[in-house]
N, C-alpha and C positions, 0 to 999 in steps of 0.2 A: 251809638253810631260808630264811635272810634273802635270799640272792641270787635265789631263785625266788619269794619272797613268800608262803611257807607260813605259816599262822597257828596251826597246832595239830599235834599228833602223834596219830595214831589207833592204838589198840590193839584188835585184833579177836581175842578169846580163841579163837574157833573156828578162824580162819584161822592164827593164830600158834601154836596148840596150847598156850597158856599162860594161866592165869587172871591177872588184874591183880595179885593178891597173891603171885604166885610171885616168889621172890628174883631171878630173871633179869629180871623186869620193872622192877626198880629202875633199870636203865639208862635206861628210857623216862622215868620220873618225874624222875630226876636231870637228864637232858638238858632236859626241859621246864622244870624249875626254873631251870637255867642260862640258857636262852633266854627265859624269861618268857612261855612259851606254855602253853595248856591241853592236857590229854590227853583225847581223846575215847575212851571205852570202849564198844564194842558190847555191848549186853546183850540177853538174851532167847534167841533161837535160838542154839544152841551150848552149852546147859547140859550139864554142870554148870560148865564153865569160864566161861560168860557170865552167871552169876548176879550180880545187882546188888550183893549184900552183899560180894562179893569185892573190890569197889572201896573198901570202908571202910578196911582197913588202910593202903593207900598214900595215901588221902586224909588219914588221920591223920598218917602219916609225912611227908607233904609238904603242910603246911597252906597254903603260899603258891602251890600249883599248883591251878588250877581243874580239876576233873574233871567232864566232861560225860558223863552216862550216856545214850548214844544209844539211842533207842527206850524209855527209861525202863522197861525190863523186858519190853517187847513184850506188854503187856496181862496175860499170865499171871503175870508176876513184878513187875508195877507196884507192888503194895503193898510189896514188898521194896525196890524202888528208892526209894520215898517214905520208908521208914524210913532208908535209907542217907543220903538228903538231910537228914532231920531230925537225924541224929547227926553229920553232917559239913557244916559251913557252906560248905565249898568245893566241894560237889557241886551241879551244875546238872542239871536234867532236860530232855531233848529227847523229847517224847512221841509221835513218829510211831508208828502202829500201836496206840496205847492207846485205850481207850474214852473217850467224851466225859465220862462221869461221873468217870473217873479223873483226867482233866485238871482238871476242876472241883475235885476233892479236892486236887490239887497246889496250885492257886491258893489254896485256903483254908488249906492247911497250911504251905507254904513261901513263897508269894507269887510274883507275876509276875516279880520281879527274878531269880528262880532257875528260871524255865521259859522255854524258847526253842522257837520254831517249827522244825520240820523236816518234810520230806516223805518222805525216804528214796529216792524216785525220782520222775521227772516225772509219772507217771500218778497219783500220790497228791496232787499239789498241791491240786486243787480240794476233795477230801474232807477233807484236813487243815485247810484254811482254813475250810471249812463247820463242821467240828467246833469250832474255836475261836470262831467267830461264833455258835454255838448255845448256849453255856454261860453266857451272861449277863455277860460281861466288860464293864467300863466302858472308856471310850476310853483312859484311861491304862494300864490293865492290858493291853489289846489292843496298844497301842503298844510296851510292853515286850516282850511275847511275840513279836510280829512283827518286832522289830528291835532294840529297846533292850537287851535282855539279850545278844543276840549281839554288838552293838557293844561292850558292856562286856567280854565274855569274849574276843572275838577282836581287839578294837582298832578304832580309827577306820577307816572305809572298808570294814568287813566287811559 
């Protein structure tokens, strides 16, 4: 990881066929803790293994590891992702594919320092940026979501 400059470990429950709370996933969280990097967990498509709530037990077990819930539940499970973030201060939400009103609720509930921009793929960049710019964020909030949170989570230069 260090040699290649990786800044996180990604766990995709649908691809890896294991939910993040499975005992075998402890190796991922243990390694992340040892390396001081976050774990990105794909949420949404791929349920039941990709349910956001399944990231709660490892987030509790590894409080020093930041857990990024990619897609923050993918709109359908976004309320569950938000609850996970509310009960686990080390969970950060990346809301690509979420509705604008859901992102606004994240901002009100957990704050901009725990929400980060993501597009999922290049064709989504414009729509994800428009979504963030349409929900009434002030300059400081927008700066955090568009880069500040990611720099905190992934380190300088991210």
